[in-house]
C-alpha positions as CSV (number, residue, x, y, z in Angstrom):
1,M,-40.3,39.7,62.1
2,I,-43.6,39.2,63.9
3,A,-44.9,35.8,65.1
4,V,-48.6,35.0,65.6
5,D,-49.6,31.8,67.4
6,A,-52.8,30.5,65.7
7,G,-53.9,28.8,68.9
8,R,-57.2,27.1,68.3
9,G,-57.5,28.0,64.7
10,E,-59.5,30.7,63.0
11,T,-61.2,32.9,65.6
12,D,-62.1,36.5,65.8
13,D,-59.1,37.0,68.1
14,L,-56.8,35.4,65.5
15,K,-58.2,37.6,62.7
16,T,-57.6,40.7,64.8
17,R,-54.1,39.7,65.8
18,L,-53.1,38.7,62.2
19,K,-54.5,41.9,60.7
20,A,-52.5,43.9,63.3
21,A,-49.3,41.9,62.7
22,L,-49.5,42.1,58.9
23,K,-50.1,45.9,59.1
24,A,-47.1,46.3,61.5
25,A,-44.9,44.1,59.3
26,D,-45.6,46.0,56.1
27,R,-43.1,48.8,55.6
28,G,-44.1,49.6,52.1
29,R,-42.5,46.7,50.3
30,G,-45.1,44.0,51.1
31,V,-45.2,41.2,53.6
32,L,-43.8,37.7,53.6
33,M,-46.1,35.4,55.5
34,I,-44.6,32.1,56.6
35,A,-47.0,29.2,57.4
36,D,-46.7,25.5,58.2
37,A,-49.4,24.5,55.7
38,Y,-50.7,26.6,52.8
39,G,-54.5,26.7,52.9
40,A,-54.8,25.8,56.6
41,S,-57.0,28.0,58.6
42,P,-54.3,30.3,60.0
43,C,-52.7,30.8,56.6
44,S,-56.1,31.4,54.8
45,C,-57.1,33.8,57.6
46,G,-53.9,35.8,57.2
47,I,-54.3,36.1,53.5
48,R,-57.9,37.3,53.9
49,E,-57.0,39.8,56.6
50,A,-54.0,41.4,54.8
51,S,-54.6,44.8,53.3
52,A,-52.6,43.7,50.3
53,P,-52.0,40.1,49.2
54,P,-48.9,38.8,51.1
55,V,-46.2,36.6,49.6
56,V,-46.8,33.2,51.3
57,L,-44.0,30.7,52.0
58,S,-45.5,27.5,53.3
59,G,-43.8,24.4,54.7
60,L,-42.2,26.0,57.7
61,S,-39.2,24.1,58.9
62,F,-36.2,24.8,61.1
63,N,-34.1,25.0,57.9
64,V,-36.3,27.8,56.5
65,L,-36.0,29.7,59.8
66,L,-32.2,29.4,59.8
67,K,-32.0,30.6,56.2
68,L,-34.4,33.5,56.9
69,A,-32.3,34.5,59.9
70,S,-29.2,34.7,57.7
71,L,-30.7,36.8,54.9
72,D,-30.7,40.6,54.7
73,R,-34.4,41.3,55.1
74,A,-33.8,45.0,54.6
75,T,-32.6,44.7,51.1
76,L,-34.5,41.6,49.7
77,S,-38.1,41.8,48.7
78,P,-40.7,39.4,50.2
79,E,-40.6,37.3,47.0
80,E,-36.8,37.1,47.0
81,L,-36.8,36.0,50.7
82,A,-39.5,33.4,50.0
83,R,-37.7,32.0,46.9
84,T,-34.3,31.9,48.6
85,C,-35.8,30.1,51.7
86,A,-37.7,27.6,49.5
87,D,-34.6,26.8,47.5
88,S,-32.7,26.2,50.8
89,A,-35.4,23.9,52.1
90,R,-35.5,21.9,48.9
91,R,-31.8,21.3,49.1
92,A,-32.1,20.2,52.8
93,L,-34.6,17.5,52.0
94,A,-33.3,14.0,51.7
95,V,-34.5,10.4,51.8
96,H,-32.2,7.7,53.2
97,V,-33.3,4.1,52.8
98,P,-30.9,1.7,54.5
99,S,-29.5,-1.2,52.6
100,P,-31.0,-4.6,53.6
101,A,-28.9,-6.3,56.2
102,K,-26.6,-9.0,54.9
103,E,-27.4,-12.5,56.1
104,S,-24.8,-14.1,58.4
105,T,-23.2,-17.2,56.9
106,A,-21.7,-18.5,60.2
């Protein structure tokens, strides 16, 4: 796993660092690129700089990172990793709307 801080967005330095990271991460089975927002400058830059189109998982969250840490990255393909992490993230989402407070009759 290789992390690249986008810093100030898409710069020549970011392009160089992303290209190097994507090349280093590809061990012949492709690359899973994880981003906070699909289509944002760092994600788009990474897609353009990759030598082969990476699998992209966007919507980075702590839950995604925990799931990724628990998976066997040596045996799962980038697509399998992405789908498993996305499924886990969907299950972790919840909306809780509290019930209106009851009026006191004292």
